[in-house]
C-alpha positions as a printed Julia matrix, in Angstrom:
245×3 Matrix{Float64}:
 120.77  115.66   90.83
 119.56  113.36   88.08
 116.51  111.14   87.67
 117.16  107.92   85.74
 114.78  106.01   83.47
 115.37  102.51   82.08
 113.3    99.67   80.63
 113.44   96.37   78.75
 116.36   94.7    80.48
 114.7    91.29   80.1
 116.79   89.78   82.89
 117.09   86.0    82.68
 119.56   83.34   83.74
 120.8    82.82   80.17
 122.03   86.43   79.93
 124.48   87.02   82.81
 126.04   89.9    80.85
 122.85   91.93   81.25
 122.67   91.04   84.93
 126.26   92.16   85.47
 125.69   95.47   83.74
 122.48   96.12   85.68
 124.17   95.29   88.99
 127.04   97.66   88.2
 124.51  100.35   87.24
 122.67   99.98   90.57
 125.92  100.05   92.55
 127.33  103.13   90.82
 125.25  105.65   88.89
 121.92  104.83   90.53
 123.4   105.5    93.98
 123.74  109.17   93.1
 120.32  109.6    91.49
 117.26  111.48   92.7
 115.19  108.46   91.68
 115.17  105.45   89.36
 112.2   104.6    87.15
 111.97  101.14   85.54
 109.31  101.23   82.82
 108.62   97.54   82.43
 110.18   94.3    81.25
 112.82   94.28   83.95
 112.54   90.49   83.69
 112.13   88.28   80.65
 109.25   86.58   82.44
 107.61   86.64   85.84
 105.18   83.93   86.92
 104.51   85.16   90.45
 106.19   86.62   93.5
 106.46   83.11   94.97
 109.01   81.99   92.35
 112.23   81.08   94.26
 114.43   81.42   91.16
 117.9    82.39   92.41
 118.5    84.63   89.41
 115.54   86.75   90.48
 116.67   86.7    94.11
 119.91   88.61   93.44
 117.99   91.27   91.49
 115.58   91.75   94.37
 118.47   92.03   96.81
 120.23   94.6    94.64
 117.1    96.73   94.37
 116.6    96.48   98.12
 120.14   97.7    98.75
 119.37  100.75   96.61
 116.07  101.62   98.28
 117.67  101.14  101.73
 119.94  104.04  100.81
 116.83  106.21  100.36
 116.94  106.18   96.55
 113.3   105.94   95.4
 112.73  103.21   92.8
 109.53  103.22   90.78
 108.43  100.26   88.67
 105.82   99.94   85.93
 104.65   96.59   84.62
 105.75   95.49   81.17
 104.36   92.79   78.92
 106.84   90.25   80.36
 106.6    90.98   84.08
 103.0    92.16   84.54
 102.5    89.69   87.41
 104.98   91.37   89.73
 102.95   92.11   92.82
 102.85   93.53   96.31
 105.19   90.93   97.79
 107.91   91.89   95.31
 107.34   95.56   96.13
 107.64   94.88   99.86
 110.8    92.78   99.46
 112.56   95.38   97.31
 111.14   98.63   98.65
 110.03   99.76   95.21
 106.82  101.61   94.36
 104.64  100.11   91.63
 103.11  102.67   89.25
  99.98  102.29   87.17
 100.35  102.42   83.39
 100.19  105.18   82.27
 101.29  107.63   84.96
 101.93  111.37   84.8
 104.86  112.78   86.79
 106.33  116.26   87.15
 110.08  116.48   86.66
 111.91  119.81   86.75
 108.69  121.59   85.82
 107.77  119.3    82.92
 104.66  117.11   82.98
 105.67  113.74   81.56
 103.46  110.8    80.64
 105.18  107.5    81.49
 104.15  104.16   80.02
 105.63  100.81   79.13
 104.28  101.59   75.65
 102.71   98.33   74.52
  99.16   99.66   74.93
  99.86  102.04   72.04
 100.87   99.28   69.6
  97.28   99.09   68.44
  98.05   97.92   64.9
  98.95   94.52   66.37
  95.4    93.39   67.02
  96.37   89.87   68.12
  98.83   91.2    70.69
  96.27   93.64   72.11
  93.8    90.79   72.64
  96.43   88.82   74.56
  97.39   91.91   76.53
  93.78   92.56   77.55
  93.45   89.01   78.82
  96.76   88.97   80.68
  96.12   92.27   82.46
  92.71   91.1    83.71
  92.94   90.71   87.52
  90.65   87.66   87.42
  92.91   85.95   84.86
  95.97   86.72   86.95
  94.32   85.33   90.07
  93.46   82.16   88.17
  97.05   81.81   86.98
  98.51   82.35   90.46
  96.35   79.54   91.8
  98.1    77.1    89.47
 101.23   75.18   90.6
 104.51   77.04   90.06
 105.87   74.55   87.52
 102.7    74.83   85.46
 103.03   78.6    85.41
 106.69   78.34   84.37
 105.77   76.02   81.49
 102.97   78.35   80.42
 105.36   81.33   80.43
 107.84   79.44   78.25
 105.13   78.61   75.75
 103.92   82.22   75.73
 107.45   83.5    75.07
 107.87   81.12   72.14
 104.52   82.15   70.7
 105.41   85.83   71.1
 108.71   85.4    69.27
 107.01   83.52   66.44
 104.29   86.17   66.17
 106.8    89.03   66.15
 108.82   87.38   63.41
 105.75   86.86   61.24
 104.6    90.48   61.09
 106.19   93.68   59.87
 108.2    95.98   62.14
 105.71   98.78   61.57
 102.95   96.64   63.12
 104.9    96.15   66.35
 105.65   99.87   66.74
 103.33  102.37   68.39
 100.41  103.69   66.36
 100.65  107.4    65.47
  96.99  108.07   66.25
  97.24  106.28   69.6
 100.24  108.42   70.54
  98.51  111.59   69.42
  95.48  110.7    71.54
  97.72  110.0    74.54
  99.26  113.47   74.31
  95.85  115.14   74.05
  94.16  113.19   76.85
  97.09  113.59   79.26
  97.71  117.24   78.42
 101.48  116.77   78.39
 104.3   117.83   76.09
 106.5   114.78   76.7
 105.73  111.07   76.5
 108.35  108.55   77.68
 108.06  104.81   77.1
 109.89  101.59   76.29
 108.7    98.26   74.82
 109.51   98.82   71.14
 113.3    98.54   71.57
 113.71  101.52   69.21
 115.58  104.15   71.28
 115.02  107.64   69.9
 113.75  111.14   70.62
 110.91  112.07   68.26
 109.92  115.7    67.78
 106.22  115.82   66.92
 103.44  118.32   66.4
 100.13  117.58   68.07
  97.29  120.01   67.49
  99.75  122.78   66.71
 101.93  122.16   69.75
 105.54  120.96   69.66
 105.9   117.79   71.74
 108.44  115.01   72.25
 108.15  111.22   72.37
 111.17  109.63   73.99
 111.71  105.89   73.56
 114.02  103.91   75.84
 116.16  101.14   74.37
 116.58   97.54   75.47
 119.66   96.07   77.18
 120.33   93.11   74.88
 123.63   94.37   73.42
 124.18   97.47   75.54
 122.38   99.38   78.24
 120.02  102.28   77.64
 119.28  105.07   80.09
 117.55  108.45   80.06
 119.2   110.93   82.42
 117.03  113.89   83.37
 118.35  116.86   85.35
 117.65  120.59   85.43
 119.05  120.91   81.9
 116.54  118.42   80.5
 116.52  114.79   79.33
 119.43  113.04   77.6
 119.03  109.55   76.12
 122.27  107.54   76.16
 123.63  104.06   75.48
 125.62  102.26   78.18
 128.49  100.23   76.81
 128.88   96.68   78.09
 131.91   95.99   80.27
 133.58   92.85   81.51
 131.55   90.99   84.15
 131.81   92.41   87.67
 131.17   89.03   89.31
């Protein structure tokens, strides 16, 4: 059996092609998996579990259909959907993981993360991230009317795009020292994350030990999945097909 890992789908109403591919993935390959891990940014934005957006409703229903079939689904917050909460988990049957989390898979200890916490060269982003992950800030935001939260999210997305376009690609990638520290503190040989949209398997040396950093890709132009069975992990692209619905 195979464990599946995905991230950075950025589901939104304006991208039905991504939604169709994700739905097909849940209804086919995921049905035969040991478990599915979603390492953040499943949605382009999330302003609270009380949002009645129909585009989010179908995704919740699809995840619920999978968990009803006894396929465990684990979710980790990303920088776009960090306000997914307990109500979403109850509706879908998923388990929310803290970031980072260590799991054991086929005898390997693996450190899972969305990955944005390691992009420490982007000082401005880290300041925003610290604020947005503060439980008191999130409580304050959830007390605001839904439409106000939606408007705030749209402004934040625009600001994020402008910021990303104004700085170099190396600034938005993970910091080598931060990754090295993560390996040492966790005591693992494999780190798996998303966020950077740079799918790759990096062979590294940390304190004389051979280790791997595996980066999941986004789903903008094609899907990206890591399949992990008894033979080890394999990172693959998923080609886009014609819409299923």
